[in-house]
C-alpha positions in Angstrom: -11.3 -27.9 73.4 -11.2 -28.5 77.1 -7.8 -27.0 77.3 -9.0 -23.8 75.7 -11.9 -23.4 78.2 -9.5 -24.1 81.0 -7.1 -21.3 79.8 -10.0 -18.9 79.6 -11.1 -19.8 83.1 -7.7 -19.0 84.5 -7.5 -15.6 82.5 -11.0 -14.5 83.7 -9.7 -12.5 86.7 -7.3 -10.6 84.3 -10.1 -9.7 82.0 -12.2 -8.5 84.8 -9.4 -6.3 86.1 -8.9 -4.6 82.8 -12.6 -3.7 82.5 -12.8 -2.0 85.9 -14.3 1.5 86.1 -14.6 4.0 88.9 -16.7 7.0 89.8 -15.7 9.7 92.3 -18.0 11.8 94.5 -17.7 14.7 94.4 -16.0 15.3 91.0 -14.7 18.9 91.6 -14.2 21.5 94.3 -13.4 25.2 94.5 -11.6 26.5 97.6 -10.4 29.8 98.8 -6.7 30.7 99.0 -6.5 30.1 102.8 -6.6 28.4 105.2 -5.4 24.8 104.4 -8.3 22.6 103.3 -8.9 18.9 103.9 -11.6 16.7 102.3 -12.5 13.2 101.2 -13.6 11.5 98.0 -16.0 8.5 97.8 -14.8 5.9 95.3 -17.3 3.5 93.7 -15.8 0.6 91.7 -17.5 -1.4 89.0 -16.5 -4.6 90.9 -15.3 -5.5 94.4 -12.2 -7.0 92.9 -11.1 -3.8 91.1 -7.7 -2.6 92.4 -7.4 1.2 92.5 -4.5 3.7 92.8 -5.1 7.5 93.5 -2.6 9.9 91.9 -2.3 13.8 92.2 -0.9 16.0 89.5 0.0 18.8 92.0 2.1 17.0 94.7 3.5 20.3 96.2 0.1 21.7 97.3 -2.6 19.0 96.6 -1.6 15.8 98.5 -3.4 12.5 99.2 -3.7 11.9 103.0 -5.0 8.3 102.9 -6.6 5.8 100.6 -3.9 6.0 98.0 -4.4 2.3 97.1 -7.2 -0.2 97.7 -9.6 -2.7 96.2 -13.2 -2.1 95.3 -15.2 0.8 96.9 -13.4 3.1 99.3 -12.6 6.6 100.6 -9.6 8.8 99.7 -8.5 11.7 101.9 -6.7 14.8 100.5 -5.2 18.1 101.7 -5.1 21.5 99.9 -2.3 23.8 101.2 -2.8 27.5 101.5 -2.3 29.4 98.2 0.3 32.1 98.9 0.7 33.2 95.3 -1.1 35.9 93.4 -2.4 33.5 90.8 -5.4 31.1 90.7 -4.2 27.5 90.6 -5.7 24.2 89.4 -5.0 20.6 90.3 -6.5 17.1 90.1 -6.6 13.6 91.7 -7.1 10.7 89.3 -8.4 7.2 90.1 -8.3 5.0 87.0 -10.7 6.6 84.6 -12.2 9.0 87.1 -10.9 12.5 87.9 -11.5 14.9 90.8 -10.5 18.6 90.0 -9.6 21.4 92.4 -9.6 25.2 91.7 -8.0 27.4 94.3 -8.4 31.2 94.4 -5.3 33.5 94.3 -4.0 34.9 97.6 -4.8 38.4 98.6 -1.3 39.6 99.1 0.1 42.2 101.4 3.7 43.3 100.9 6.0 45.7 102.6 9.8 46.5 102.8 11.5 47.5 106.1 13.3 50.3 104.2 12.6 52.0 100.9 15.9 53.9 100.4 19.4 54.2 101.7 22.5 56.3 101.0 25.9 54.7 101.1 29.5 55.9 100.8 31.5 55.4 97.5 33.2 52.3 98.8 31.8 48.8 98.3 29.5 47.3 100.9 26.5 45.2 101.8 23.0 45.7 103.1 19.7 44.0 104.0 16.0 44.6 103.4 13.4 42.8 105.5 10.3 41.6 103.5 7.0 41.2 105.3 4.3 39.4 103.2 2.0 36.4 102.9 2.9 35.9 99.2 5.5 34.4 97.0 7.9 37.0 95.7 11.1 37.6 93.7 13.7 40.4 94.0 15.8 42.0 91.2 18.3 44.9 90.7 18.3 47.3 87.8 22.0 48.1 87.9 25.0 45.8 87.4 26.9 47.4 90.3 24.2 46.2 92.8 23.7 42.4 93.1 21.2 40.3 95.1 23.4 37.9 97.1 20.6 36.2 99.1 16.8 36.3 99.1 16.3 36.6 95.3 13.0 34.6 95.9 10.8 33.9 98.9 7.5 32.6 100.1 6.2 34.7 103.0 8.4 36.8 105.2 12.1 36.9 104.4 15.3 38.9 104.0 17.0 40.3 100.9 20.7 40.7 101.1 22.6 42.8 98.5 26.1 44.0 97.8 27.4 47.0 95.8 30.7 47.9 94.2 33.0 50.9 94.5 31.8 54.0 92.7 34.7 55.1 90.4 33.0 58.4 89.3 32.9 61.8 91.0 29.1 61.8 90.4 26.7 60.0 92.7 24.7 57.2 91.3 21.4 55.4 92.1 20.0 51.9 91.6 16.7 50.2 92.4 15.9 46.8 94.0 12.4 45.7 93.2 10.5 43.0 95.2 6.8 42.3 95.1 6.0 45.5 93.3 7.8 47.6 95.9 11.0 49.6 95.2 14.1 50.2 97.3 16.4 53.0 96.1 20.1 52.9 96.8 22.1 56.1 96.4 25.9 55.9 96.4 28.2 58.9 96.8 30.8 59.8 94.2 34.6 60.0 94.6 35.7 63.1 96.4 38.0 64.5 93.8 40.0 67.7 93.2 40.0 69.0 89.7 42.0 72.1 88.6 41.9 73.9 85.3 44.1 76.5 83.5 43.1 79.1 82.4 40.0 79.9 84.4 38.8 82.5 81.9 39.3 83.5 78.3 38.5 86.5 76.0 37.6 86.2 72.3 37.0 88.8 69.6 33.7 88.9 67.7 35.0 86.7 65.0 35.3 83.8 67.5 38.2 81.3 67.6 39.6 78.2 69.2 40.8 77.7 72.8 42.2 75.0 75.1 42.0 74.2 78.8 44.5 72.1 80.7 42.8 69.8 83.2 44.7 68.3 86.2 42.8 65.5 88.0 43.1 62.0 89.4 39.5 61.0 88.7 36.8 61.0 86.1 35.4 64.3 84.8 32.9 65.6 82.2 32.8 68.8 80.1 29.7 71.0 79.3 29.1 74.5 77.8 26.4 76.8 79.1 25.7 78.2 75.6 25.5 76.6 72.2 27.9 79.1 70.6 30.6 77.3 72.4 31.4 73.8 71.0 33.6 71.3 72.9 35.8 69.8 70.2 37.6 67.2 72.4 37.2 65.5 74.7 33.7 65.7 76.2 34.8 63.5 79.2 38.0 62.0 80.5 39.9 60.6 83.4 43.1 62.1 84.9 45.1 64.9 83.2 44.1 66.1 79.7 43.7 69.1 77.4 40.1 70.1 76.5 39.8 72.0 73.3 36.8 74.1 72.2 35.6 76.5 69.5 33.8 79.9 69.9 31.5 80.8 67.1 31.4 84.3 65.6 29.2 86.7 67.5 26.4 87.8 65.1 24.9 90.3 67.6 25.9 93.8 68.3 26.4 93.2 72.1 29.2 91.4 73.9 28.3 88.1 75.5 29.5 85.7 78.2 29.2 82.0 78.8 30.9 79.2 80.8 32.6 75.9 80.3 32.2 73.6 83.3 34.7 70.8 83.9 33.7 68.6 86.9 33.2 71.3 89.6 35.3 74.0 87.9 34.0 76.9 85.9 35.9 78.6 83.1 34.4 82.0 82.1 34.3 82.7 78.3 33.9 86.3 77.2 33.3 87.5 73.7 33.3 91.0 72.2 30.5 92.4 70.1 30.5 91.4 66.5 32.7 92.8 63.8 30.7 91.0 61.2 28.3 92.5 58.7 24.8 92.8 60.3 21.6 93.0 58.2 18.9 95.0 59.9 16.3 95.2 57.1 15.7 94.2 53.5 13.4 96.5 51.4 12.2 97.1 47.9 14.6 99.8 46.6 11.7 101.7 45.1 8.9 101.4 47.6 11.0 100.4 50.7 8.3 97.8 51.5 9.6 95.0 53.6 7.0 92.3 53.1 8.3 90.5 50.1 10.3 90.6 46.8 10.1 88.9 43.4 12.8 87.5 41.1 14.7 90.5 39.6 13.6 93.0 42.3 16.1 95.7 43.0 16.6 95.7 46.8 18.0 98.1 49.4 19.6 96.1 52.2 20.3 98.1 55.4 22.6 97.3 58.3 26.1 97.8 59.6 29.6 97.0 58.2 28.0 96.0 54.8 30.6 97.9 52.7 33.1 100.7 52.6 32.7 104.1 54.3 32.6 105.8 50.9 29.9 104.7 48.4 31.1 102.4 45.6 28.7 102.3 42.5 28.1 99.6 39.9 30.9 98.2 37.9 30.7 96.1 34.7 32.4 92.8 33.9 35.5 92.8 31.7 33.4 92.3 28.6 31.2 95.3 29.5 28.0 93.3 29.3 26.9 92.7 32.9 27.0 94.1 36.4 29.7 92.7 38.8 28.6 90.5 41.7 31.5 91.8 43.8 31.9 95.5 44.5 34.5 97.1 46.8 34.8 93.8 48.7 31.0 93.4 49.1 28.9 90.4 47.9 25.2 89.6 48.5 24.2 86.0 48.4 20.7 84.6 47.9 20.7 80.9 48.8 24.5 81.1 48.0 23.9 82.6 44.6 25.8 86.0 44.2 23.6 88.8 43.1 24.4 91.7 40.7 25.2 94.9 42.7 24.0 98.4 42.1 26.1 100.1 44.9 27.6 99.4 48.3 28.1 101.5 51.4 28.8 100.8 55.1 25.1 101.1 56.0 23.3 100.0 52.8 23.8 97.8 49.8 21.6 97.6 46.7 21.4 94.3 44.9 19.1 92.6 42.3 17.3 89.3 43.4 18.6 86.5 41.2 16.1 85.0 38.8 16.9 81.4 40.0 14.7 82.2 43.0 11.6 81.7 40.8 9.2 79.3 42.4 10.7 79.6 45.9 8.8 80.9 48.9 11.8 82.2 50.8 15.5 82.8 50.3 18.3 83.1 52.8 20.2 86.4 52.3 23.8 86.9 53.5 26.0 90.0 53.0 29.7 89.4 52.8 32.2 92.2 53.2 36.0 91.7 53.1 35.4 87.9 53.5 33.2 88.2 56.6 29.7 87.1 56.4 26.6 88.3 58.2 24.0 86.0 59.8 21.3 84.7 57.4 18.2 86.8 57.0 15.0 85.3 55.5 13.5 87.1 52.5 9.9 86.2 51.6 9.4 85.6 47.8 6.3 86.2 45.6 5.7 86.1 41.9 5.5 89.9 41.7 6.3 92.7 44.2 6.0 96.0 42.4 7.5 99.2 43.7 7.4 102.6 42.0 10.6 104.8 42.1 9.9 108.3 43.4 11.6 111.6 42.9 12.8 112.0 46.4 13.8 108.3 46.8 11.5 107.9 49.8 8.9 105.6 48.2 6.2 108.2 48.5 5.2 111.5 46.8 6.1 112.6 43.3 6.9 109.6 41.0 10.3 109.6 39.3 8.5 110.0 35.9 9.2 111.6 32.5 6.7 113.5 30.4 6.3 112.7 26.7 9.0 115.2 25.8 11.3 113.3 28.3 11.3 116.3 30.7 10.9 115.5 34.4 7.3 115.4 35.6 6.5 117.6 38.6 4.2 120.3 39.9 6.0 122.9 37.8 6.0 120.6 34.8 2.7 118.6 34.6 1.9 116.1 31.8 -1.0 117.1 29.6 -3.9 114.6 29.6 -3.8 112.5 26.4 0.0 112.4 26.4 2.4 109.6 27.5 4.0 109.4 30.9 7.1 107.3 31.5 7.3 105.5 34.8 10.1 103.4 36.4 9.5 100.4 38.7 11.0 97.2 40.0 9.6 93.9 41.2 7.8 92.9 38.0 8.9 89.2 38.4 10.0 86.8 35.7 10.1 88.0 32.1 9.9 86.8 28.5 12.5 86.0 27.4 13.9 85.0 30.9 16.1 87.6 32.5 19.8 86.9 32.9 21.2 88.1 36.2 23.0 91.5 35.8 23.2 91.2 32.0 22.5 94.6 30.5 19.4 94.9 28.3 19.8 95.2 24.5 17.6 96.9 22.0 14.6 94.6 22.7 14.4 94.2 26.5 12.4 91.4 28.0 8.8 92.1 29.1 7.1 90.9 32.3 4.9 87.8 32.0 2.4 89.2 34.6 -0.2 91.7 33.4 0.3 95.4 34.1 -2.6 97.8 34.9 -2.1 101.6 35.5 -4.6 104.1 36.7 -4.2 107.9 37.2 -6.5 109.7 39.4 -8.8 106.7 39.4 -9.0 106.6 35.6 -7.6 103.6 33.7 -4.6 104.4 31.6 -3.6 102.8 28.3 -0.2 100.9 28.7 1.7 101.3 25.5 5.0 99.7 26.7 6.0 97.6 29.6 9.5 96.0 29.9 13.2 96.5 30.6 15.2 99.7 29.9 17.8 99.6 27.2 21.4 99.5 28.5 20.3 98.9 32.1 20.2 95.8 34.2 17.1 93.6 34.3 15.1 94.4 37.3 14.5 98.1 36.4 11.2 98.2 34.5 9.8 101.0 32.3 6.1 101.6 31.8 4.8 104.0 29.1 1.1 104.9 29.8 -1.2 107.4 28.1 -2.7 109.8 30.7 -6.5 109.3 30.4 -8.6 112.3 29.4 -10.8 111.5 32.3 -8.0 112.0 34.8 -8.3 115.0 37.1 -5.8 117.8 36.8 -3.6 118.8 39.7 0.0 118.8 41.1 -0.4 115.5 43.1 -2.8 113.1 41.3 -2.8 109.6 42.7 -0.9 106.9 40.7 -1.6 103.2 41.1 0.2 100.3 39.4 -0.9 96.7 39.6 1.4 93.9 38.3 0.1 90.3 38.4 -2.6 91.3 40.9 -0.3 93.0 43.3 -0.5 96.7 43.9 2.6 98.9 44.2 2.9 101.2 47.1 0.2 103.9 47.6 0.8 107.6 48.2 2.7 108.1 44.8 1.5 111.0 42.7 1.9 112.6 39.2 1.4 116.2 38.1 -1.3 116.4 35.5 -2.8 119.3 33.5 
């Protein structure tokens, strides 16, 4: 038992040491970024025999000046270096279980470069930029041909050294070195280079075509065209001697035009004659000559130049005699690439029937092809119905192209009696029941329009006794038989109105009524 007490007696100092505690005064401090700051800490130990060691977690800027080690109570001196960074920083000094914390404000930086730009020759070289600041900084380049060789980082004033490579291009180039939020721009000249081309000009017909340019050069070059109707087919850039090929699109205008191909610093003038292609100037309802819209099955008159032969060619039937041809004297009319039945063709005007597969579309692209040459696309607006009344003088106004009940022509000298039937001819009635077949001639029971038909004569509503296609004629020509109301006024030019599907045909169309 005495041996145990003796052992405990000898171990007492060790137990006392392990139970030592410390307090620091003060426990924290906040300081500005500058200048350097010094201070002291008072250490109170739980026993005079307690050994202590002071440790800092930020040895680069928070250091212990004295009192690093000792026994019992004491004093520790420390130093806080100036903060030259743009960030707040925190550190601490620890003595056993006690901790003293420091918070230091960020530096208020000023930063300037001795130069902000420079222009250098095409050959490789070096340069320097002087940095004036009270802060920490880094420098970087945004181009691989400019490298920071010295001074990539710094603390306070310093110098950035950089190098740059040869410029292999005929074009000048630029790079930026950035340090401390400031930019330095380096501009390097291109290679002085002579480029020659052959030919220096070319002429093309309206149909367009392909061309080639021989390039003689010892350096890099690029190719561009001043107008999008010239396409560079190969190559768009190169080095040394080469052949540049290009394509000139067909000229769809009626005027000659000119553009340029530029290779390095050389200009090749490209001239093209006026078009020899068909040109569409307007698309109208063949009855009313309205331009606003058309419906499936509408007979159209398409005006322009080079649309067909100099002498008119009229409709022809397919070999079985059952339908209109879609090609007539070398002319075709395409609606979204669908060939349309043709009524006639002439150099300045073509008449075609809108295909029924345009039903439900809002627009169609119309192209006239003559002798294999196609016009530019024209946009035709489409509606469910677009009625037009055929007139006697084919102008879209005046006396209607109408037959009296005895099938004689209606006119001022041959009016229709009230109470008798008048026969009218229109187009633009839209889809039919049964559905119309493009160009296929009507049989004994022609299709009828789905849309309702309303006729009035002199403001009086007429009874419609027939509405539909005409036997032996292409779908798209519509016949209406209407009884002239007894309430209609008499006269040589009584107003006629026709409404199909809620859409009125043209105004200023008349009938002779007695």
